[in-house]
Every structure is written in C-alpha cells, then in structure tokens.
Steps between C-alpha positions, in 0.01 A plus 500: 500500500153594379340164465483147653675260266500124517687177506708383206301264268543368146406755238283411203605595149317787334266279289421282802434780743140593415372144534720385794470793740372280776772237450790751501337752736712606801392347822380167337820295547527222611117483505214747431349630826169550317455123499493493884128463602527784751666840512874443468567783746441247788786284356713818489422557872631156593804523273580855613472396865742221443742738330476742792560217755792377295673837558550422869873399475554861396263652760619606846317212661698263279838670552479560868534136608833484308646814662694326782627232258626767266673681782666185622601385149625828351658636817317830456355678804124563525551861411710419203249254371228761541702746298532248223124447531454875464719523201348198322139579576538871426648419160222259422254770595647748262480244215136400570364804310650342186354171607148646519532646151623159378175344625305756289712417195561127517226369726482331839585158375831593350609712794379252765680215331824698477463603866445134610813383314697792647376424847592129471842588367562742783408262782711228336799735482459610861510139605861493388636795709775455763727707723605837351685809614286797580529693167444192283221383727307824489535512117390138452209526736390835354482332151328193652239706693453724186417203277294336774285802565470614136387163369293382801362795697498713188429360162329169589267669745427801282429294186271261694305772671475718188366201295225425755400873514483512113233229495238652725321832529176491700635246753866582488528587865350179640676284241841643574419473873428131467828448316694701764330313787645168377839666438497646852452149656773366280742785593413449869573129480821539297738574784402174675516305173836643408643424845380138453675490162815632664476234771511226225857573385591864555412823327678401176274202438197708590574753231576231243167336566329839444681549170376167364140569605511853345621372160303182467169581671460882494654537156258248348197669660607838361555367152168316483255723688624861512333744262562872490143637461144391401531720187800296386304176546192624316286523818325806621608596851293348786386231246203695366548335165756324278628708211689451178858624514561773242720421203798703388287757324287586801543875574427446874810277538867587550785336315785295658727396217263328254230429755178684578443547876175629642521830695443470874325771697371839370650829385394649831743276698786687663853459382788429746606864491147624571467257793829607655387857496169417675488514884268195494787284371718596792209466748461141377869430489654652819308271746595179308859628469517569871369150589733346252791683656429438866347152474798394291739636768310332777485170310867519394608545859221286646726248677721767648194707605353193671823444686503857617147449636588170661313284251637184331528464122190285475295736723584810299451333162152373603380861509447490127219242529255711712585807283383294198175407677428868557617623164283260289156619609627862481632428148161363397319803665721761333472309171120522528522863608730617223244396246254740661696806627820687409817310587623806687279400798689172522834684468406725794399196718827324418708803603312534825548131585874532446519788751391254767685192365855612502533599867319180602751282328742601773259361754452149357617351834182634666156358450321824414793623285504179304124516452513858363801422286330199345167678437652813351764320292225272368275792426781684319585189306128457421489841335820428299342282237224744410747782465755309288263299281160672453558864589725602211274377215192639667653851538724511188361237261649188334688624187822586682441276800839329483691829487300670784492184724874465423558849639306412813688168538828690452421724793404197710824308415721812563323530833566135574862558424538792745317339785737214609809724466328776697401255780852348505658853526263599780578176680872559475458860632245439777542129575141422419207545250271726700622823354470365144146393562395839631668688222332281244161654592603821312433353154147370558420835666593662168298240316193585714534875412529414129193275518292787638633725219417230246149464631451876447634473142272201432189693624600781269528278196171329585315830538 
C-alpha cells in the first residue's frame, strides 16, 4: 500500500535496462508524455474528466431515469428496488477501500480500464432482465446495482479523480474544479439524454448503446492517454522540468516485479490508518457523505417526489440544469479557495448549505422554496469537488492518495446506499418524503461540528 505503482509495460532485459530506461519506463506507453510540447498534466485533466463523465451510467443521475422501467419490468415494488439498491451499493462501498489500494498498486490506467469494462458489461447484462419473483428479483438487482455502483460511481470515478490530483500541486484546486465543472454539466444533462435514448427503442437499447460507447470510445481514451503520475512519466509535478526516469538500480525507486518505479510523495505523507484517526479526515468526509446520501435519495425518487409535489416528470427532471449553473461557479470558487486556505473552511460551508437545502427540497412546488433549494443544492455540489479531489492530497499528501481517497469514497458510496432505502421506508411509513428530508439534516449538522473541531486541530498543527 505504501507507494504509487504504475501501468503494465514491457520489461527490458537486464543488459538493456541501463541504456533503455526511457523506452521501457513506466508511463511512456503507448507514447512518451515528455514529447508533448506542453505539460502533459493538461492532457490528464481532459482524459480524467472524460473518465469521470463516463461513470454516469453508474451514478445516481444515470440510474434514476431507469427506476420506473426496472420496477415495471422486474415486478418489484419501489421499496424492494430501493432495498436492492441499498444492498448492492453498500456492498460496493465496502469493497472500495480495496479499490483505492489497487490504484496505489497498479495505477489509474489499469484500474480505470477494468472499471470501464465492468461498467459496460453490467449495463449490457441489465438490458436482458425480465419479470422475476420477489426473492430472485431482489438478489439479481442487488448484484446488478452492486456491479453498477462499484465499477461506475466507485472505481472509474475514483481512479480518474485520483489521477488528475496526482499531476498537480500548486494549482490542484482550480484544476480539479475545472474538471468537475465539466463533469457537473454532463451529469446534469445525462437524465434528459438517457430519457431520449430510452425514447428511441426502450431502456434495453439505451443501455446497449452505452455499453458500446464505454468499450470503444472510453476504453480507447484510457489506454492511450491515462498515466498514473508525473514521476512515472519522467516529468516533475506541475511541469517545472522534464526528468530522466531512474533505472533499476536507483535507490529512490520502488520495485514492482522487475521494474523500477519512482516514489510518489514524501515520507511525511500520512498513511490511510493515520488519516482515519485524524478528525480532519472525517470533517472533510462527513459533509460529502451526507450530500451523497441525501442527493442520491432525492435523485433516485425524483419522479415520485415530483408527482407528490404536483410536478410532471419533465418539470422535476429539469431542476438539475439550474443546479448545475449554480454549482459550476461555486466549484471554480472553492477550487481557487482550497489552493489558498485549509479545506476545512469549504467543508464547514458545505455542511451549512445542506442544512438549508434538505427542507427546501420539500417546497420545490413554491417559487421561493425552489429558488433556495436550487441555490443551496448548487452550493453544496460546488463544494463537493474540492473536498473529494483536492482536499485529501493537500491535507494528507500524495503517497497513499488512492487508499485515503478510497476510504472517503467508500463512506460516500455507503451513504448513497442508505439514502434511497431510508427515503423509501420513510415514504411507506408517512406517505411522503418530508420527514426524511428533515431527518437528513442531522448528518450535515454533525459534519459542521467536526469541521469546527478540525479547524482547531489545523491551527494547532500550524502553530
């Protein structure tokens, strides 16, 4: 777990290695990034953004538009489908810790490619489902949701974000913010796009089209352009200068099989265990886990929620567009801010925004309620990128970035598993979603308290 390892490449024989370090160096296949006339990190930003966007079939925004089709096809009730979603997503969340460690060991390209193929296989398999009895249906959909969430929301997103964060230091916040801004627009547009695909020839054809695009387009981009770190490509971080990649006898490199791999980060960087025992990790994680849980629940039940409020399917789905327009400038602002102040300030702001957002979702049928809901949801979403992409390496370093980010992602995914089932249960008990929305404010309130405690600890460390 201790170092960031890289993608599989041909290994030179022992006599060849000293003279061919650049040819066989990890991170130079299928072409050497040092030959690009500008800092290759900017290529990484584009490729990583595409990777994150490609995860949308496994994100809640991508799953939600298929919910009613799944209910009608499988014969499961909304609550039963939500339970399957809970089981599958929760399982994927538990496994994501290992996924984060795999990124440190094998590199972003290997993990992202595996995740893309897994996501394509899953949507293709889900396109074949039919009517099932309750027990079989819950089992099948639990497995389907588990694979969908683990490969898409989990590994593909985590490997893409981790890769981008590895390539920048001084401008990491604004760079990851730009990447997330594009991803946010794509996620906001995805429900309408997927509905259009469904209108062509049903949900089965829509999923099959996605599978082809994932394998052919996204898979090719990952193979050609993804690189795990600047060190592995012989480039100093932030593009300060090009470097020679050390050969197998270099004492500052780690060994993977017969290969020599440059060490990423410094000895001062925190391990996963150290991060999990630090209040700052939880101050950065609880607000994003809370938003992941509740926004997932709202999005998962968005059509039913809109019906409860007297809104049509098109009217309720269109809420994601203004949210994106609010979240993008906030994303850029928090990205700029996190390069200059402690990320704990952003965590506190995100928690505070959620305390207003959740009750306002229940008032989307009113003008002022919709306005406050959109603004606070957009603000919360705008803080999300900074806390999930730039905050962890800034506070805990890059050496164990995959493992620590994987722990954070695991908490988010587990939260997203609980949310839809909790909302479905609250709806079955109370006949509406209002109680669930109000109860959801408890978690960001805890996050706000932890952020204040984390700020005190940070001041102590800086003193």
